[in-house]
C-alpha positions as a Markdown table, in Angstrom:
| # | Residue | x | y | z |
|---|---|---|---|---|
| 1 | Met | 9.4 | -6.5 | -6.6 |
| 2 | Ser | 12.6 | -8.5 | -6.8 |
| 3 | His | 14.1 | -9.7 | -3.6 |
| 4 | Pro | 17.4 | -11.3 | -2.4 |
| 5 | Lys | 17.9 | -15.0 | -1.9 |
| 6 | Tyr | 18.0 | -14.9 | 1.9 |
| 7 | Ala | 16.4 | -13.2 | 4.9 |
| 8 | Phe | 17.4 | -13.5 | 8.6 |
| 9 | Gln | 14.8 | -14.9 | 11.1 |
| 10 | Asn | 15.1 | -15.9 | 14.7 |
| 11 | Gly | 18.9 | -16.2 | 14.7 |
| 12 | Lys | 19.6 | -17.8 | 11.4 |
| 13 | Val | 19.8 | -17.1 | 7.6 |
| 14 | Val | 16.8 | -18.6 | 5.9 |
| 15 | Pro | 15.4 | -18.7 | 2.3 |
| 16 | Trp | 13.4 | -15.5 | 1.6 |
| 17 | Glu | 10.1 | -17.4 | 1.1 |
| 18 | Asp | 10.5 | -19.1 | 4.5 |
| 19 | Ala | 10.7 | -15.9 | 6.5 |
| 20 | Thr | 7.0 | -15.8 | 7.6 |
| 21 | Val | 4.9 | -14.8 | 10.6 |
| 22 | His | 1.5 | -16.4 | 11.4 |
| 23 | Val | -1.6 | -14.4 | 10.5 |
| 24 | Phe | -2.9 | -14.8 | 14.1 |
| 25 | Ser | 0.2 | -13.4 | 15.8 |
| 26 | Pro | -0.1 | -10.1 | 17.6 |
| 27 | Ala | 2.4 | -8.7 | 15.1 |
| 28 | Ala | -0.1 | -9.3 | 12.3 |
| 29 | Lys | -3.3 | -8.6 | 14.3 |
| 30 | Tyr | -2.2 | -5.5 | 16.2 |
| 31 | Gly | 1.1 | -4.3 | 14.7 |
| 32 | Ala | 2.9 | -5.5 | 17.9 |
| 33 | Gly | 6.4 | -5.0 | 16.5 |
| 34 | Val | 9.2 | -2.5 | 16.4 |
| 35 | Phe | 11.8 | -1.9 | 13.8 |
| 36 | Glu | 14.8 | 0.1 | 12.5 |
| 37 | Gly | 15.5 | 1.2 | 9.0 |
| 38 | Ile | 19.3 | 1.3 | 8.3 |
| 39 | Arg | 21.2 | 2.2 | 5.1 |
| 40 | Gly | 24.1 | 0.3 | 3.6 |
| 41 | Tyr | 25.9 | 2.4 | 1.0 |
| 42 | Trp | 28.0 | 0.7 | -1.7 |
| 43 | Asn | 31.3 | 2.4 | -2.6 |
| 44 | Pro | 32.5 | 1.0 | -5.9 |
| 45 | Asp | 36.0 | 2.6 | -5.7 |
| 46 | Lys | 36.6 | 0.9 | -2.3 |
| 47 | Glu | 34.6 | -2.2 | -3.3 |
| 48 | Asp | 32.9 | -2.2 | 0.1 |
| 49 | Met | 29.5 | -1.4 | 1.6 |
| 50 | Tyr | 29.2 | 0.9 | 4.6 |
| 51 | Leu | 26.4 | 0.6 | 7.2 |
| 52 | Phe | 25.6 | 4.0 | 8.4 |
| 53 | Lys | 25.4 | 4.7 | 12.1 |
| 54 | Met | 24.5 | 1.1 | 13.0 |
| 55 | Glu | 25.1 | 1.5 | 16.7 |
| 56 | Pro | 22.7 | 4.4 | 17.4 |
| 57 | His | 20.0 | 2.7 | 15.2 |
| 58 | Leu | 20.3 | -0.5 | 17.2 |
| 59 | Glu | 20.4 | 1.4 | 20.6 |
| 60 | Arg | 17.1 | 3.0 | 19.6 |
| 61 | Leu | 15.7 | -0.5 | 18.7 |
| 62 | Met | 16.5 | -1.6 | 22.3 |
| 63 | Phe | 14.6 | 1.5 | 23.6 |
| 64 | Ser | 11.6 | 0.6 | 21.4 |
| 65 | Gln | 11.6 | -3.0 | 22.7 |
| 66 | Lys | 11.8 | -1.6 | 26.3 |
| 67 | Val | 8.9 | 0.8 | 25.9 |
| 68 | Met | 6.7 | -1.8 | 24.2 |
| 69 | Asp | 7.5 | -4.1 | 27.1 |
| 70 | Phe | 8.7 | -7.2 | 25.2 |
| 71 | Glu | 9.7 | -10.1 | 27.5 |
| 72 | Thr | 13.0 | -10.5 | 25.6 |
| 73 | Val | 15.1 | -7.6 | 24.5 |
| 74 | Tyr | 17.7 | -8.2 | 21.8 |
| 75 | Asp | 20.8 | -6.2 | 22.0 |
| 76 | Pro | 22.8 | -4.4 | 19.2 |
| 77 | Glu | 25.4 | -7.2 | 19.0 |
| 78 | Tyr | 22.8 | -9.7 | 18.0 |
| 79 | Phe | 21.5 | -7.6 | 15.1 |
| 80 | Thr | 25.0 | -6.4 | 14.0 |
| 81 | Lys | 26.1 | -10.0 | 13.6 |
| 82 | Gly | 22.9 | -11.0 | 11.9 |
| 83 | Thr | 23.0 | -8.1 | 9.4 |
| 84 | Leu | 26.6 | -8.7 | 8.4 |
| 85 | Glu | 25.9 | -12.4 | 8.0 |
| 86 | Leu | 22.8 | -11.8 | 5.9 |
| 87 | Ile | 24.4 | -9.2 | 3.5 |
| 88 | Arg | 27.4 | -11.5 | 3.0 |
| 89 | Ala | 25.2 | -14.5 | 2.4 |
| 90 | Asn | 23.3 | -12.6 | -0.3 |
| 91 | Asp | 26.6 | -11.2 | -1.6 |
| 92 | Ile | 24.9 | -7.8 | -2.3 |
| 93 | Arg | 27.2 | -5.2 | -3.8 |
| 94 | Glu | 24.9 | -2.2 | -4.2 |
| 95 | Thr | 23.2 | 0.3 | -2.0 |
| 96 | Val | 20.6 | -1.3 | 0.2 |
| 97 | His | 17.9 | -0.6 | 2.8 |
| 98 | Ile | 18.0 | -2.8 | 5.9 |
| 99 | Arg | 15.1 | -3.5 | 8.1 |
| 100 | Thr | 15.7 | -5.0 | 11.6 |
| 101 | Ile | 12.5 | -6.2 | 13.2 |
| 102 | Val | 11.4 | -7.4 | 16.6 |
| 103 | His | 7.8 | -8.6 | 17.0 |
| 104 | Ile | 5.4 | -10.8 | 19.0 |
| 105 | Glu | 4.9 | -14.2 | 17.5 |
| 106 | Gly | 2.5 | -17.0 | 18.4 |
| 107 | Pro | -1.3 | -16.9 | 18.9 |
| 108 | Gly | -1.4 | -14.2 | 21.6 |
| 109 | Glu | -3.7 | -11.3 | 22.1 |
| 110 | Ser | -2.8 | -7.6 | 22.2 |
| 111 | Ser | -1.4 | -7.7 | 25.7 |
| 112 | Ala | 1.0 | -10.5 | 24.9 |
| 113 | Arg | 4.7 | -9.8 | 25.8 |
| 114 | Gly | 6.1 | -12.9 | 24.0 |
| 115 | Pro | 7.2 | -15.1 | 22.4 |
| 116 | Val | 9.4 | -12.5 | 20.7 |
| 117 | Gly | 10.6 | -13.1 | 17.2 |
| 118 | Thr | 13.3 | -11.3 | 15.2 |
| 119 | Ala | 13.9 | -10.7 | 11.5 |
| 120 | Ile | 16.3 | -8.8 | 9.2 |
| 121 | Thr | 15.8 | -8.0 | 5.5 |
| 122 | Val | 18.2 | -6.4 | 3.1 |
| 123 | Val | 16.8 | -5.1 | -0.1 |
| 124 | Pro | 18.7 | -3.1 | -2.9 |
| 125 | Arg | 17.5 | 0.5 | -3.0 |
| 126 | Pro | 19.1 | 3.0 | -5.4 |
| 127 | Leu | 19.1 | 6.7 | -4.9 |
| 128 | Pro | 15.5 | 7.9 | -5.4 |
| 129 | Lys | 14.9 | 10.6 | -8.1 |
| 130 | Arg | 13.2 | 12.9 | -5.5 |
| 131 | Val | 16.6 | 13.4 | -3.6 |
| 132 | Thr | 17.8 | 15.3 | -6.7 |
| 133 | Thr | 14.7 | 16.9 | -8.1 |
| 134 | Gly | 12.8 | 17.6 | -4.8 |
| 135 | Cys | 9.2 | 16.9 | -3.8 |
| 136 | Thr | 5.9 | 18.6 | -3.1 |
| 137 | Ala | 4.2 | 18.5 | 0.3 |
| 138 | Gln | 0.7 | 19.0 | 1.7 |
| 139 | Val | -0.1 | 20.0 | 5.2 |
| 140 | Ser | -2.3 | 17.1 | 6.2 |
| 141 | Ser | -5.7 | 17.2 | 7.8 |
| 142 | Trp | -4.6 | 14.2 | 9.8 |
| 143 | Met | -3.0 | 15.2 | 13.2 |
| 144 | Arg | 0.2 | 13.6 | 14.4 |
| 145 | Ser | -0.6 | 11.2 | 17.2 |
| 146 | Pro | 0.4 | 12.8 | 20.6 |
| 147 | Asp | 2.8 | 11.2 | 23.0 |
| 148 | Thr | -0.1 | 10.8 | 25.4 |
| 149 | Ser | -1.8 | 8.5 | 22.9 |
| 150 | Thr | 1.1 | 6.5 | 21.4 |
| 151 | Pro | 4.9 | 7.3 | 21.7 |
| 152 | Met | 6.0 | 8.5 | 18.3 |
| 153 | Arg | 9.6 | 8.4 | 19.4 |
| 154 | Val | 9.3 | 4.6 | 19.4 |
| 155 | Lys | 9.5 | 3.0 | 16.0 |
| 156 | Cys | 6.5 | 0.8 | 16.5 |
| 157 | Asn | 4.9 | -0.7 | 13.4 |
| 158 | Ala | 1.4 | 0.4 | 14.4 |
| 159 | Asn | 2.5 | 4.0 | 14.7 |
| 160 | Tyr | 3.1 | 4.3 | 11.0 |
| 161 | Asn | -0.6 | 4.0 | 10.2 |
| 162 | Asn | -0.9 | 7.7 | 11.3 |
| 163 | Gly | 1.6 | 8.7 | 8.6 |
| 164 | Arg | 0.2 | 6.3 | 6.1 |
| 165 | Leu | -3.2 | 8.0 | 6.2 |
| 166 | Ala | -1.5 | 11.4 | 5.7 |
| 167 | Ala | 0.6 | 10.1 | 2.8 |
| 168 | Leu | -2.4 | 8.5 | 1.1 |
| 169 | Gln | -4.4 | 11.8 | 1.4 |
| 170 | Ala | -1.5 | 13.7 | 0.0 |
| 171 | Thr | -1.0 | 11.5 | -3.1 |
| 172 | Arg | -4.8 | 11.5 | -3.8 |
| 173 | Asp | -4.7 | 15.3 | -3.7 |
| 174 | Gly | -1.8 | 15.5 | -6.2 |
| 175 | Tyr | 1.2 | 15.9 | -3.8 |
| 176 | Asp | 4.2 | 13.7 | -3.3 |
| 177 | Thr | 3.9 | 13.5 | 0.5 |
| 178 | Ala | 2.6 | 15.2 | 3.6 |
| 179 | Ile | 3.6 | 17.3 | 6.6 |
| 180 | Leu | 1.7 | 16.6 | 9.9 |
| 181 | Leu | 0.8 | 19.1 | 12.6 |
| 182 | Asn | 0.6 | 18.0 | 16.2 |
| 183 | Gln | -2.3 | 18.6 | 18.6 |
| 184 | Lys | -1.0 | 22.2 | 19.3 |
| 185 | Gly | -1.3 | 22.9 | 15.6 |
| 186 | Gln | 2.4 | 23.2 | 15.1 |
| 187 | Val | 4.7 | 21.3 | 12.7 |
| 188 | Ser | 5.7 | 17.8 | 13.7 |
| 189 | Glu | 7.2 | 15.8 | 10.8 |
| 190 | Gly | 6.4 | 13.9 | 7.6 |
| 191 | Pro | 4.9 | 10.4 | 7.4 |
| 192 | Gly | 8.2 | 8.8 | 8.0 |
| 193 | Met | 10.8 | 11.6 | 8.0 |
| 194 | Cys | 11.8 | 14.7 | 9.9 |
| 195 | Phe | 11.3 | 18.3 | 8.7 |
| 196 | Phe | 13.8 | 21.2 | 8.3 |
| 197 | Met | 13.3 | 24.6 | 6.9 |
| 198 | Val | 15.7 | 27.5 | 6.4 |
| 199 | Arg | 14.8 | 31.0 | 7.6 |
| 200 | Asp | 17.2 | 34.0 | 7.4 |
| 201 | Gly | 19.9 | 31.5 | 6.5 |
| 202 | Val | 19.4 | 29.4 | 9.6 |
| 203 | Pro | 18.2 | 25.8 | 9.6 |
| 204 | Val | 15.1 | 25.3 | 11.9 |
| 205 | Thr | 13.5 | 22.0 | 12.9 |
| 206 | Pro | 10.8 | 21.0 | 15.3 |
| 207 | Ser | 12.1 | 20.1 | 18.8 |
| 208 | Val | 11.9 | 16.5 | 20.0 |
| 209 | Thr | 8.9 | 17.5 | 22.2 |
| 210 | Asn | 6.7 | 17.9 | 19.1 |
| 211 | Asp | 5.8 | 14.3 | 18.8 |
| 212 | Ile | 8.6 | 13.4 | 16.4 |
| 213 | Leu | 10.8 | 10.4 | 16.0 |
| 214 | Glu | 14.2 | 11.2 | 17.6 |
| 215 | Ser | 15.8 | 10.5 | 14.2 |
| 216 | Val | 19.4 | 9.3 | 13.7 |
| 217 | Thr | 19.5 | 11.2 | 10.4 |
| 218 | Arg | 18.1 | 14.4 | 12.0 |
| 219 | Lys | 20.9 | 14.3 | 14.6 |
| 220 | Thr | 23.4 | 13.8 | 11.8 |
| 221 | Val | 22.1 | 16.8 | 10.0 |
| 222 | Leu | 22.4 | 18.9 | 13.1 |
| 223 | Glu | 26.0 | 17.9 | 13.5 |
| 224 | Ile | 26.9 | 18.5 | 9.8 |
| 225 | Cys | 25.3 | 22.0 | 9.8 |
| 226 | Glu | 27.6 | 23.1 | 12.6 |
| 227 | Glu | 30.8 | 21.2 | 11.6 |
| 228 | Tyr | 30.8 | 21.8 | 7.9 |
| 229 | Phe | 28.8 | 25.0 | 7.4 |
| 230 | Gly | 29.4 | 26.9 | 10.7 |
| 231 | Val | 25.7 | 27.4 | 11.4 |
| 232 | Lys | 23.9 | 26.2 | 14.5 |
| 233 | Pro | 20.4 | 24.9 | 13.7 |
| 234 | Val | 17.5 | 26.0 | 15.9 |
| 235 | Glu | 15.2 | 23.4 | 17.4 |
| 236 | Arg | 11.8 | 25.0 | 18.3 |
| 237 | Asp | 8.1 | 25.1 | 17.6 |
| 238 | Ile | 7.2 | 25.9 | 14.0 |
| 239 | Asp | 3.8 | 27.4 | 13.2 |
| 240 | Arg | 2.0 | 26.4 | 10.0 |
| 241 | Ser | 2.2 | 29.9 | 8.5 |
| 242 | Glu | 6.0 | 29.8 | 8.9 |
| 243 | Leu | 6.2 | 27.1 | 6.3 |
| 244 | Tyr | 5.1 | 29.6 | 3.6 |
| 245 | Ala | 7.9 | 32.0 | 4.7 |
| 246 | Ala | 10.7 | 29.4 | 4.4 |
| 247 | Glu | 13.6 | 30.2 | 2.1 |
| 248 | Glu | 14.3 | 26.4 | 1.8 |
| 249 | Ala | 12.9 | 23.2 | 3.2 |
| 250 | Phe | 13.8 | 19.6 | 3.2 |
| 251 | Phe | 12.9 | 16.2 | 4.7 |
| 252 | Cys | 15.5 | 13.9 | 6.2 |
| 253 | Gly | 15.5 | 10.3 | 7.3 |
| 254 | Thr | 17.0 | 6.9 | 6.5 |
| 255 | Gly | 14.6 | 6.2 | 3.7 |
| 256 | Trp | 14.2 | 9.8 | 2.5 |
| 257 | Glu | 17.9 | 10.7 | 3.1 |
| 258 | Ile | 18.1 | 14.5 | 2.3 |
| 259 | Cys | 15.2 | 15.4 | 0.1 |
| 260 | Pro | 14.4 | 19.0 | -0.9 |
| 261 | Ile | 10.9 | 20.3 | -0.7 |
| 262 | Asn | 9.9 | 22.5 | -3.7 |
| 263 | Ser | 6.5 | 23.5 | -2.6 |
| 264 | Ile | 4.1 | 23.3 | 0.3 |
| 265 | Asp | 0.3 | 23.5 | -0.2 |
| 266 | Lys | 1.2 | 24.4 | -3.9 |
| 267 | Leu | 3.0 | 27.5 | -2.7 |
| 268 | Pro | 6.7 | 27.6 | -3.8 |
| 269 | Val | 9.4 | 27.2 | -1.2 |
| 270 | Gly | 11.9 | 29.9 | -2.1 |
| 271 | Thr | 12.5 | 29.7 | -5.9 |
| 272 | Gly | 10.4 | 26.5 | -6.1 |
| 273 | Lys | 13.5 | 24.5 | -6.8 |
| 274 | Pro | 16.0 | 22.6 | -4.4 |
| 275 | Gly | 17.7 | 25.3 | -2.4 |
| 276 | Glu | 21.4 | 26.1 | -2.4 |
| 277 | Phe | 22.0 | 25.2 | 1.3 |
| 278 | Thr | 19.9 | 22.0 | 1.0 |
| 279 | Cys | 21.9 | 20.8 | -2.0 |
| 280 | Lys | 25.3 | 21.5 | -0.3 |
| 281 | Leu | 24.1 | 19.7 | 2.8 |
| 282 | Arg | 22.8 | 16.8 | 0.8 |
| 283 | Asp | 26.0 | 16.4 | -1.2 |
| 284 | Thr | 28.1 | 16.6 | 2.0 |
| 285 | Tyr | 25.9 | 14.0 | 3.7 |
| 286 | Phe | 26.3 | 11.6 | 0.8 |
| 287 | Arg | 30.1 | 12.0 | 0.6 |
| 288 | Ile | 30.3 | 11.0 | 4.3 |
| 289 | Val | 27.8 | 8.1 | 4.3 |
| 290 | Lys | 29.4 | 6.6 | 1.1 |
| 291 | Gly | 32.9 | 6.8 | 2.6 |
| 292 | Glu | 34.1 | 9.2 | -0.2 |
| 293 | Val | 35.8 | 11.2 | 2.5 |
| 294 | Asn | 37.7 | 10.0 | 5.5 |
| 295 | Asp | 35.7 | 12.2 | 7.9 |
| 296 | His | 33.7 | 10.4 | 10.6 |
| 297 | Ala | 34.8 | 6.9 | 9.9 |
| 298 | Asp | 33.2 | 5.9 | 13.1 |
| 299 | Trp | 29.8 | 6.5 | 11.5 |
| 300 | Arg | 30.4 | 3.8 | 8.9 |
| 301 | Met | 30.7 | 0.0 | 9.5 |
| 302 | Pro | 32.4 | -1.8 | 6.5 |
| 303 | Val | 30.7 | -5.0 | 5.5 |
| 304 | Tyr | 33.3 | -6.8 | 3.3 |
| 305 | Gly | 36.5 | -5.3 | 4.7 |
| 306 | Gly | 38.0 | -3.6 | 7.7 |
| 307 | Asn | 38.9 | -4.9 | 11.1 |
| 308 | Lys | 35.6 | -3.6 | 12.7 |
| 309 | Ala | 33.4 | -5.7 | 10.4 |
| 310 | Lys | 35.5 | -8.8 | 10.7 |
| 311 | Ala | 35.6 | -8.5 | 14.5 |
| 312 | Ala | 31.8 | -8.0 | 14.7 |
| 313 | Ala | 31.2 | -11.1 | 12.6 |
| 314 | Glu | 33.4 | -13.3 | 14.8 |
């Protein structure tokens, strides 16, 4: 995979090859790290990149550091300045995926609280084909880890092994991805994205007490549904059998954006093609995040122009 020229580590821009962590660190040995995935959308007409909902992402990163009991907690301003500096240093002018990382460095054991290291990477990532064509999903035999075991609302590196196992099983069995159930046998989320379905014309999604990540994109979808389509989504428990009664279904997340689900367990969702409501929602979402409309300018941080970006970089 190609990569940009620079990364950001421990407060400064460094050559990509120099952004390393020791193999004996708790980050490498135990997954003792937390992160955020953030999107930067390039708008060729305005010749600018827009970072989507930077502030809520970095507020959640602070929460993750707190729950994991790191001895140093880095605030949003630190990562905002670092991200802008890094993108400009690489002079990237296309849509990207940004990863902000906080981890335990040094030769410590699993209970180490420091020293705390930071990193930011910015990698070009164009629109995936699945966002247009849809995907297939399997209800996994792997159970979503419960909050009493590990807090899934924290974006901890180690948590993602739960979803990784489900995703690997799904691809081996001929699906694109998975849907995990929680310990109650009800729908939780995908390996790294939230789940929505449409029943009787109403969007339905698992509540935040179903061992899901309190997703920034999920919250955005809830807001868009009400504001642009005049429908209030329902947040509640979803039984497995309800999946097969869905008129439409889709995943959402920073990496998955708005991705239609065409079938679940090889049973078609609705017509077996991306649903009408899902497509309208997806298109509205992209117009907003790319800055093609003026709506919700506060959701977008310009990288190369605009007073907000310049002020944050100073």
